[in-house]
C-alpha positions in Angstrom: -48.2 -51.3 -162.0 -50.5 -48.3 -161.6 -50.3 -46.4 -158.3 -53.6 -45.2 -156.9 -53.9 -41.5 -157.1 -54.9 -39.5 -154.0 -58.4 -38.0 -154.1 -58.3 -34.3 -155.3 -58.9 -31.7 -152.6 -62.1 -30.0 -153.6 -63.2 -26.6 -152.4 -65.9 -28.2 -150.3 -63.4 -30.5 -148.6 -61.1 -27.6 -148.0 -63.9 -25.5 -146.4 -64.9 -28.4 -144.2 -61.3 -28.9 -143.0 -60.9 -25.2 -142.3 -64.2 -25.1 -140.3 -63.1 -28.1 -138.3 -59.7 -26.5 -137.6 -61.4 -23.3 -136.5 -64.0 -24.9 -134.3 -61.8 -27.4 -132.5 -59.6 -24.9 -130.6 -62.7 -22.9 -129.6 -64.3 -25.9 -128.2 -61.1 -27.1 -126.5 -60.6 -23.7 -124.8 -64.2 -23.5 -123.4 -64.0 -23.8 -119.7 -66.9 -25.5 -117.8 -67.8 -23.8 -114.5 -69.9 -26.1 -112.3 -72.4 -24.4 -110.0 -73.4 -26.6 -107.1 -76.9 -26.5 -105.6 -77.9 -27.9 -102.2 -81.6 -28.1 -101.4 -84.3 -30.7 -100.3 -85.2 -32.3 -103.6 -87.2 -35.1 -101.9 -89.3 -35.3 -98.8 -91.8 -32.9 -97.3 -89.9 -29.8 -98.5 -89.2 -31.0 -102.0 -91.5 -28.4 -103.6 -89.2 -25.7 -102.4 -86.1 -27.6 -103.5 -87.4 -28.2 -107.0 -88.4 -24.6 -107.2 -84.9 -23.5 -106.2 -83.4 -25.8 -109.0 -85.8 -24.2 -111.5 -84.6 -20.7 -110.6 -80.9 -21.7 -110.7 -81.4 -23.6 -114.0 -83.1 -20.6 -115.6 -80.1 -18.4 -114.7 -77.6 -21.0 -116.1 -79.5 -21.2 -119.3 -79.6 -17.4 -119.7 -75.9 -17.1 -119.0 -74.9 -19.8 -121.5 -77.2 -18.3 -124.2 -75.0 -15.2 -124.0 -71.8 -17.1 -124.8 -70.1 -15.7 -121.7 -66.4 -15.0 -121.5 -64.4 -14.6 -118.2 -61.0 -12.9 -118.5 -61.4 -13.1 -122.3 -61.9 -16.8 -122.3 -65.1 -18.6 -123.3 -66.9 -20.4 -120.4 -70.0 -22.5 -120.0 -71.9 -22.9 -116.7 -73.2 -26.2 -115.6 -75.7 -26.8 -112.7 -74.9 -29.6 -110.3 -78.0 -30.0 -108.1 -77.9 -32.3 -105.1 -80.6 -33.5 -102.7 -79.7 -32.7 -99.1 -83.2 -33.8 -97.9 -83.3 -30.9 -95.4 -81.2 -33.2 -93.2 -78.0 -31.9 -91.6 -76.1 -35.1 -92.1 -77.1 -35.4 -95.7 -76.2 -31.8 -96.2 -72.7 -32.4 -95.0 -72.5 -35.4 -97.4 -73.7 -33.2 -100.2 -71.1 -30.6 -99.4 -68.3 -33.2 -99.4 -69.5 -34.6 -102.7 -69.6 -31.2 -104.4 -66.1 -30.4 -103.0 -64.7 -33.7 -104.1 -66.2 -33.1 -107.6 -64.3 -29.9 -108.1 -67.3 -27.5 -107.5 -66.1 -24.2 -106.2 -69.4 -22.2 -106.2 -72.6 -23.3 -104.5 -76.1 -21.8 -104.2 -77.8 -23.0 -101.1 -78.3 -24.8 -98.8 -81.9 -23.8 -98.3 -82.3 -24.8 -94.6 -80.4 -23.2 -91.7 -80.1 -26.6 -90.0 -78.3 -27.9 -93.1 -76.1 -24.8 -93.7 -74.7 -24.7 -90.2 -72.8 -28.0 -90.3 -72.2 -28.0 -94.1 -70.6 -24.6 -94.1 -67.5 -26.0 -92.4 -67.0 -28.4 -95.2 -67.5 -25.7 -97.8 -65.1 -23.4 -96.0 -62.3 -26.0 -95.8 -62.7 -26.7 -99.5 -62.4 -23.0 -100.4 -65.9 -22.9 -101.9 -67.9 -19.7 -102.3 -71.4 -20.1 -100.9 -74.6 -18.0 -101.5 -77.3 -19.2 -99.1 -80.8 -18.1 -98.3 -80.6 -19.7 -94.8 -81.8 -17.2 -92.3 -80.4 -18.1 -88.9 -78.2 -15.2 -87.7 -75.5 -17.6 -86.4 -74.6 -18.7 -90.0 -72.7 -15.6 -90.9 -71.4 -15.2 -87.4 -69.0 -18.1 -87.9 -66.5 -15.9 -89.7 -66.3 -17.9 -93.0 -64.9 -15.5 -95.5 -66.6 -17.1 -98.6 -70.1 -17.6 -97.1 -72.6 -15.0 -98.2 -76.3 -14.7 -97.1 -78.4 -13.6 -100.1 -81.7 -13.5 -98.1 -83.0 -11.8 -95.0 -82.0 -13.1 -91.6 -84.4 -14.2 -88.9 -83.7 -10.9 -87.1 -85.5 -9.1 -90.0 -88.2 -11.7 -90.8 -89.3 -12.3 -87.2 -89.0 -8.7 -86.1 -91.0 -7.2 -89.1 -93.7 -9.8 -88.7 -94.1 -8.9 -85.0 -94.1 -5.2 -85.7 -96.7 -5.5 -88.5 -98.9 -7.7 -86.3 -98.8 -5.2 -83.5 -99.1 -1.9 -85.5 -101.2 -2.9 -88.4 -103.2 -6.0 -87.4 -103.6 -4.6 -83.8 -103.0 -8.0 -82.2 -102.6 -8.1 -78.4 -102.1 -11.8 -77.5 -100.0 -14.3 -79.5 -98.9 -17.9 -79.0 -95.6 -19.2 -80.5 -94.7 -22.6 -81.9 -91.4 -23.7 -83.5 -90.4 -26.9 -85.2 -87.0 -27.2 -83.3 -85.0 -26.7 -86.5 -82.3 -24.1 -86.5 -84.5 -22.0 -88.8 -87.7 -22.4 -86.9 -86.3 -21.8 -83.4 -84.3 -18.8 -84.5 -87.3 -17.2 -86.3 -89.7 -17.9 -83.4 -87.3 -16.4 -80.8 -86.8 -13.3 -82.9 -90.6 -13.0 -83.3 -91.3 -13.5 -79.6 -88.8 -10.9 -78.5 -90.0 -8.4 -81.0 -93.7 -9.1 -80.1 -93.0 -8.3 -76.4 -91.1 -5.2 -77.4 -94.1 -4.1 -79.5 -96.5 -4.4 -76.6 -98.0 -7.8 -77.3 -98.3 -10.6 -74.7 -96.9 -14.0 -75.6 -99.5 -16.2 -73.9 -98.1 -19.6 -74.8 -94.8 -21.0 -76.1 -94.8 -24.5 -77.6 -92.7 -26.7 -79.9 -93.1 -29.7 -82.2 -90.6 -31.7 -84.2 -90.2 -31.1 -88.0 -91.8 -34.5 -88.5 -95.0 -33.8 -86.5 -98.3 -34.3 -88.4 -100.8 -34.2 -85.5 -100.8 -30.8 -83.8 -103.9 -31.5 -81.8 -102.2 -31.7 -78.3 -100.3 -28.5 -78.8 -103.2 -26.6 -80.4 -105.6 -27.7 -77.7 -103.4 -26.1 -75.1 -103.1 -23.0 -77.2 -106.8 -22.7 -77.7 -107.3 -22.4 -73.9 -104.9 -19.5 -73.9 -107.2 -17.6 -76.3 -104.5 -15.9 -78.5 -105.3 -13.5 -81.3 -102.7 -15.2 -83.5 -100.4 -18.2 -83.5 -96.9 -17.7 -84.9 -95.3 -20.8 -86.4 -91.5 -21.0 -86.9 -91.3 -23.7 -89.6 -92.2 -24.7 -93.1 -95.2 -25.1 -95.3 -95.1 -28.9 -95.0 -96.4 -28.4 -91.4 -97.8 -24.9 -91.6 -100.5 -26.0 -94.1 -101.7 -28.9 -92.0 -101.5 -26.8 -88.8 -103.8 -24.1 -90.4 -106.3 -26.9 -91.2 -106.2 -28.4 -87.7 -106.6 -24.9 -86.1 -109.8 -24.5 -88.0 -111.0 -28.0 -87.1 -110.4 -27.2 -83.5 -112.3 -24.0 -83.7 -109.3 -21.8 -83.2 -110.2 -18.5 -84.9 -106.7 -16.9 -84.4 -104.7 -15.9 -87.4 -101.6 -18.0 -88.4 -98.4 -16.0 -88.7 -95.0 -17.1 -89.9 -91.8 -16.3 -91.8 -90.7 -17.2 -95.3 -91.0 -20.9 -94.6 -94.8 -20.8 -94.9 -94.9 -18.0 -97.5 -95.8 -20.1 -100.5 -98.7 -21.6 -102.3 -97.7 -24.9 -100.8 -99.1 -23.8 -97.5 -102.6 -23.2 -98.9 -102.4 -26.4 -101.0 -101.6 -28.6 -97.9 -104.2 -26.8 -95.8 -106.9 -27.8 -98.2 -110.0 -25.9 -99.3 -110.3 -22.2 -98.3 -108.6 -22.7 -95.0 -105.8 -20.3 -95.9 -106.7 -16.8 -96.9 -106.4 -13.4 -95.2 -106.2 -15.2 -91.9 -102.6 -16.3 -92.7 -99.7 -13.7 -92.7 -96.0 -14.2 -93.5 -92.8 -12.3 -94.2 -90.3 -12.9 -96.9 -87.0 -11.2 -97.6 -86.8 -8.7 -100.4 -89.0 -5.9 -101.8 -92.2 -6.6 -103.7 -90.7 -8.5 -106.6 -93.5 -7.9 -109.1 -93.2 -4.1 -108.8 -89.6 -3.9 -110.1 -88.7 -4.4 -113.8 -86.1 -7.1 -112.9 -88.7 -9.0 -110.9 -91.3 -8.8 -113.6 -88.8 -10.1 -116.2 -87.8 -13.0 -113.9 -91.4 -14.0 -113.3 -92.2 -13.9 -117.0 -89.1 -16.0 -117.9 -89.7 -18.5 -115.0 -93.3 -19.1 -116.2 -92.2 -19.6 -119.8 -89.6 -22.2 -118.7 -91.8 -24.0 -116.2 -95.2 -24.7 -117.9 -96.6 -21.3 -116.7 -96.1 -22.3 -113.1 -95.5 -19.4 -110.6 -92.2 -19.4 -108.6 -92.4 -20.2 -104.9 -90.5 -18.5 -102.1 -86.8 -18.5 -103.2 -86.6 -19.4 -106.9 -85.7 -15.7 -107.5 -82.9 -15.8 -104.9 -81.4 -18.9 -106.3 -81.7 -17.4 -109.8 -80.0 -14.2 -108.5 -77.3 -16.3 -106.7 -76.1 -17.8 -110.0 -76.1 -14.5 -111.8 -74.3 -12.9 -108.8 -71.5 -15.5 -109.1 -71.2 -14.8 -112.9 -71.3 -11.0 -112.3 -68.5 -11.3 -109.7 -66.4 -13.4 -112.1 -66.8 -10.8 -114.8 -65.7 -8.1 -112.3 -62.7 -10.1 -111.1 -61.8 -11.3 -114.6 -61.3 -14.7 -113.0 -63.0 -17.9 -111.8 -60.6 -18.2 -108.9 -62.9 -18.5 -105.8 -60.8 -16.1 -103.7 -61.0 -13.4 -106.3 -64.7 -14.0 -106.9 -65.5 -13.8 -103.2 -63.5 -10.5 -103.0 -65.5 -9.1 -105.9 -68.8 -10.1 -104.3 -67.7 -8.5 -101.0 -66.7 -5.2 -102.6 -69.2 -5.0 -105.4 -72.9 -4.5 -106.0 -75.4 -6.5 -108.2 -79.0 -5.7 -108.9 -81.0 -8.9 -109.4 -84.6 -9.9 -109.6 -85.2 -10.0 -105.9 -83.2 -6.9 -105.0 -79.7 -5.4 -104.8 -76.9 -7.5 -103.4 -74.3 -5.5 -101.4 -72.7 -7.1 -98.4 -71.4 -5.9 -95.1 -68.3 -7.1 -93.3 -70.1 -10.2 -92.0 -71.3 -11.0 -95.6 -74.9 -10.2 -94.7 -76.9 -8.0 -97.0 -76.4 -4.3 -96.2 -80.0 -3.6 -96.8 -82.6 -6.4 -96.6 -86.2 -5.2 -97.1 -88.9 -7.5 -96.0 -92.3 -7.9 -97.6 -95.5 -8.9 -95.7 -97.9 -11.3 -97.4 -101.3 -12.8 -96.8 -103.1 -15.2 -99.1 -105.6 -14.8 -101.9 -107.0 -17.6 -104.0 -104.4 -20.0 -102.6 -101.4 -17.7 -103.5 -99.3 -15.4 -101.3 -100.3 -11.8 -102.0 -97.9 -9.0 -101.2 -99.3 -6.4 -98.9 -96.4 -4.1 -98.2 -92.6 -3.9 -98.0 -90.5 -2.1 -95.4 
């Protein structure tokens, strides 16, 4: 009886076996680091949320292309984007979902009203958070792993008021807020700074963040004859408000913070309603004047069908890179060590330099003033 002979081991088979043996351990050792993201991906503010995702995704793709290693070990970053709908309750649910899923680093939330309640969940889970939310109370809670990577309302509102008084020479202003944590905080800071700058606040009103018809409020404001109306809120309402101001014959300028500082405001206003009559402030220096900012804009356009970034894509992009930089500095992905490295270190990103004070606010937060040209925010000056 003839026994079957084993197949001979050819050089090709041997090479394949060796390659498989070499590749398998490398793949097994690669650690996946999930980066969570909380933003409104649906609803009126979805354009901002999707923009934030695009910025964060660009950073993740760039990092992974470099084959990063942390503490000598290969890692791969993975974005976990969640829709908080700009709703505080949903934001808390998103925070819990990310925590339960083992995420230990989160960029966002975008909205102050979401960040305030969600931050407790993140803190209890030991998650490091990099948020652009601007309400000053956020970093006053004392959470050791919660960092603000954008300007606070104190900077955005104050600088808008100072510019309005000194450069635009405005004397009389009306103030409207949308009752959100962001809108109220911003409007209060603007009103206080406006008075300190010598302007008269002739009318103070509020709407809800669901209001679509501003006629009753604007009619009362028209009678007060302001030189400008400051709106503490977002583009979803800022655009329609600008349109309705014109329809009612209100010739005052519209002022705001970073919430209306995007092309979405002009788009929702329709026509040529939004131009040099609309002014807004945004955290950071003039991004297109720095090499890092120019490189980001070029890469963002290439990855997003030549679309320009909106307000905070650069900050979400920087937030992801900031985490990776701190991991490299710490030689670890342990959240406590990464947070310590962020607190002590410095990182130069597309939107500016990230160095934090004891409260984990930016040590230096320049603000840029914009108006609109051809439907796009156009930087005027930074200070």
